[in-house]
N, C-alpha and C positions, 0 to 999 in steps of 0.2 A: 504493500499499500504506500509506504514512505517512498520507496523507489519509483512508483509512477507519478507523484507529486514532484519528485526531483527531476524527473523527465521532462513534465509538463512546465515546471519553472525555467528550466535549461532552454526549452523550445521557446518559449516567450521571450527569453532575455536574448537569445540568438536573433529571433525574429524582430526585435526592437532595435537591436545594435545595427542590423544590417538596413533597417529603415533610415536610421539615424546617422548613419556612419559618414556620409557627405553633407549633411545638414548644418548650414552656418546660421540658422535663425535659432531663436530661443532668447533666454534672460542669462544675466550675469550674477552669478551668487558665489561669494567667496573665491573669485577670481576664475572660476569655472564656467562654460557655456553648457547652459541646461536647456533642452529642448523637450523633454518629457519627464515626469515624475510616476512611478510604479507603486503600487500597493496591492499585494494580492493579485486579482485578475482584473483590477482597474488601471486606467492609464490617464494621466492627464498631460495633455501637450500644451507647452506654455511658450509665449513669444510676446515681446513688446507692441507687435504692430499685427493688424489683421492680415496684412499680407503675408508675413512671416508665419503666421498660423497657418495660412491657407498652403503655403510651401510645405511646412510639416504634414498637413492631412494630406495633401496629394502624395507625398512619400509612402505615407502609411496606406493610402489606398493602393498605390502600385505594389507595394510589397504584397499586401493582402491579396490582389489578384494572382500574383506569382505562385501563392501558396495555397491558393482555392479558398481563400477565407473571404469574410464580408464583414464590413463594419454594421454594427446594429445601429441604425439610426433611431429607433425608438429609445434606446438607452443612451444617446449621445446628447450632451447638453454643452452651451457655451456660457461661460462666466466672464464678463468683463469687469476689470478693476482699474480705476484711475486715481492715481496720487496727483496732487498739486505740486508736491517737491519730490524730488529724487531722494530715494531711501538709502 
C-alpha cells in the first residue's frame, strides 16, 4: 500500500517537474523562482501576472495531453491577490 503511494507521488513529481522545467514564470520567494506549490493531490500554480499564469497553465495542459490526462475544470479555481506594496 505504501509503495503504491510512493509510486503515485513519484509520478506526480515527475509530471510537474517536466511541466515546469523550462517555465520562467512564477513568483520569487527566498531568492527562488516558484511556479507551483504542491500539497497531497492539489496543485497551486502561481505567477505575478495573468500572462505568466496562462503560460504555466498552457504548459500543464500540454504535458497533461502527452500523458493522456486532463485537467478537471470543475475543480479548478482562480484566486487573485493584490498588494499595494511589494512584500
